[in-house]
Phi, psi and omega in degrees: 000314180292325178297317177298316179298320180296318182283332186260352191294333178247030185302328181296345179285352172281358182279153177297324181299319180291317180295323176296321179298316178299319181296320178295315180297326182298327182259015172090007179273156173280156181213143179289153177296139176236124180297129178241001182261335189297317184297315179293322178297314181294323178295313181298317180296322181293335178266007180063029176263071189299315178301318178295319180298315180295320180295319181294312183294336182255010192287353171251307185274345182110165178288136179245275177204168181295340177296337177303324184296324178296319180295317181292319179298327181278349182287162181291114179245041187294339179270357188302318183296320177293319179299313182295322179296318179293325188266345192306312184294329184282313195209015182262302192296329184288348186239008182289350182269006180298142181227165179273130178293158184303322185285358181252018182271341172271158188303314181288328174297319176297317180298316181294315180298322178300322179300318181290319178296316180298315180300314179298320181295308186289329177292314179298320180298316180292319179297319180296318179296316179299317180295323179301324181268017171086010179265128179283109193277347184228153174241149179296133181266141176297139179300133187290334175294322176295322178295320178299317179293317180299317181296318181298317182292314182288328176300316180297319179296320181294317180294326182296333182268002184274148174291142182292145176214168183291345182264000182301318181298322179294315180299320179295321179293319179296317179297315180298318178296322180295317180292319179295322182290343185298335181284344180298146182302151179305146181169210180262131182231151173243134171240084183262104184225129178303156181307134181092001183273004175086036183296322186300312181286318183295321180298315180290325177299313177300312187298313182292318178293325178294318176298317181296319184290329188240014178055043174275165195266325187200169176241128178241118180252122180244129181234159189282337186232149180300321182300322178287324178303310182297318180294315181295316179299322179297317178299313183292324178299319182297335183258351187237327185288149178218150179296340181278347182289140177292323181224162176303124182294322185261118178261124179257127183222115172204188189291350181256004173227163179139283182280355175264010181304145189273002177204161178299318182298317180293319177301317179297319180299324176297322182287323186236010175054041177275074182209158180286323181231124179241129173245120186219185176259156176298330178297313179298317183298306186279335171300320178293318184292334182244016181279177174230349183266146185296325183298325179277337190260358181303330187271351189303318183294344177289344181285337177295139180055040175237159168264121182250112179261117177260103181275151182050052188294342178294345181275358177300138183295129185297326183286350178246009185299318184300305178295325180296310182295321178299317180294318180298318179298319180292324177299319180288312186288325193239346187235017173068017181271154168248132180245131178245118176267107186249129183191160171267345182227081187297116176292164181268060181299331183285359172277350181260150187304322186297333183246356193299330181252010185276126177291138182224146178245126176276126183280313186272166171302165181310129187297331179296318178295318179297321181299320179293317181291328182264014181294110184239356184224162168237144180263137169233151188243134175234074185239343181212104005283160179283127176282156172273166176297328176294320177299315180297317179301319179296320179290321179295324182298334182276355182254153185269322179227109184207144176243131175238129182240128180238177192268346182221158177296324179297316178296323179296317178296318180297313183292321177297321178294319177300321179297313181294324178290338175277003175091013181248147176285137180230152168245156188223139183219113176200179180285359171287345176268142176287160185305320179298320179292316180300315182296323177296317179299315180301314180295321181293320178298315180297320179298315182291320178298317182294327183269353182082011180285163177296138176204118177241113185246130173250129187214168168262187182293000174310330186266000192275348180224117173088350176260105193274065173282155179223085180264150173288331183223136177230131171256134180226122173297143182308137190206178171308150187303318182295327178293320178295322178290321177297320177299318179299333178289352175267001181251129177048047189300321183273353176062033180277135179087171183270345184277128178286148171290161181246130175242115181259116179261118187233157182238089187295130183298327181252020179277169180235163179214132180300146178287173176091209186295331179297313180293321178300317179293320176300315181294323177295321178296322180295332179290327190253336184241147178150180179299131183081358178245242181232157170275158184297344181268010175283108190295324180294315179291326178297320178297318177297318179304311182295316182299315181290326177294318178300322179291317180298320183271359181053045181303319185295345185280350183050055187297337178286342177079021179294315181295326177299316179293321179294322179297329177276001184052050181243094188289319181299315181293319178300318180296320179292325183279338182273108180230118180285326182225155174280094190267069177256021186272162170235147178274128180242115182278121184260005183308314179298328182286336181257357186303322184269359182281145173255091184229144182298331187280352183273125173267105187304320182294314181292324177297318178299321178297318180296318180295325178294320177297318178301317180298320178293322178294321182294331177261016175057042178296118184287350183272358179297123184253170181303321182295334176294324179295333178298329179296334181280342188296324181297337182238040178232153176233133176270124184228159176208157356269165183300321185296318180295321179292320180301324181288341184290334181071012185251011184225148179235133183279127174268320179195168182307129178069016174221123185229158169260135178266118179254007180269207186271139169238110187276138180301333179261313190267347183078215182296128181248115182227159180267082175222159188294131183298325187286355183276351190233137180256329183255000000 
């Protein structure tokens, strides 16, 4: 099918009209547009090769819907016979035997298969064009069996140099189970390991050994946040890269890399994931799978015969679970992929129709046994009476090393302020801080923890996944169950000593909680967990929590209508309806607000570069490129909603969705704006 699409996609160029157009352009004349997609589309449709026909008609503008074929079929094809006569010997007769695979006979199966055919076509088309213009489009990839061996050797060396802790035996058991499970046939796997159990290393060990055992092509690791992407990619590079490799073994792809790639080959790999190991975000992964534009879909065919590790899988958006789970099942059943669901808090996906009959293999030892062995904390509850944020601040001020996590940026700012007013030094971490500031805070917290210095950190859920802090005490405002468990993973993480870490779960009387599914999940957690009920690590109650939450949110109903659009084979509508995040934010550049600050976290050279880009934007310099905007990211904050910001009077619009912040940037709290605390979760 893909071969037919490749040979037929430019069939219209065999027409005299197209050749005449080329001749005119060659001598500098203007020439009218000549359709070159219609002839191939009509030929594919006449042979009932619908995926090839859809791919051909959309190979420049993107996939639209099956209705496109009716429009093309009705168009004037008076040159088709001449085109076919000219092309027959080259590329017609050899591909007339293409057929539709069994799994593509239902509408969503057809829609999914079309995505793979389209991806193969547009990637090949782009590679061919690059080669025509003298660019070498591919680099030799290191053999994946060699990578598996390299990872095993370096992993052993890394473990040998680590300080002993009480959780080492558990990590070794999880690793051994992961390696043993790699021989199991490709399919759906679970890696359910409590926080601190070594999922990052064990998941890659399984993935590489699984590829080696079953001759699979690559490993794709998807994580929920960019900060984890960068951290995970760094870990894997240290264990996989070699000076002998032609190209970087580990390809990192998220919204902050791509057009800054240092070579054409690397840039191309970002576009089509032509690498042995890819570390990306879940947003990038599923955006590609449900997209309609060629730029996003070039990489889709790389998912076939790959190991796809979904880390922190509990963070998948509940309103998109139905299309996500359906797509994952199809990848496993029909495209030779292995999917690994990795998490410390395994959701009850098998309670939903899409997964209810799907066979699954557990990689790690029974999670209940691991939970007992990895028990490093005790939970205490402060819910009746409800403390105020000022009460909490006073108690935190009396402790030397403590982390407090609340549900909104406004509450984080309030609690950090209460701490300082109580006479204690505080650090603060939320999305009100620009990335350069946030990274400095993370490094400073780790430095103080390692040295035994005082450190009191107030944060949002930004720290709950992938930021490996190890505090003796953690306070967590009541939240969805998985968030409370993730917070507990920041307490006594290494399990050193006999004393358990303390996790205080509190319900602030003056606290806020974001509306929508987050608040619904928080309320569901309050029904099942608490004093006299269960702690969040009770696995049986946790399973009940997920099942009842799915019912409350009507997850099974696919209320966004993504599956409805896919059933209609309407790619544009499916892409519009599939949204991983509520992206109503605008980027606000705080560089002018921090220019006069004397702060350790400011890199003067990088700040000067960002200010220079701003100056060019203000004078409408047309040469400002996408890579220049990357320079602004270290000193930008994403905020919402636009209306509240507009009322602040502290921002000036440079272009749509990009503003300069002329208001206050506080050394502790970051950007200070007058907007409602309850509107923000991060």
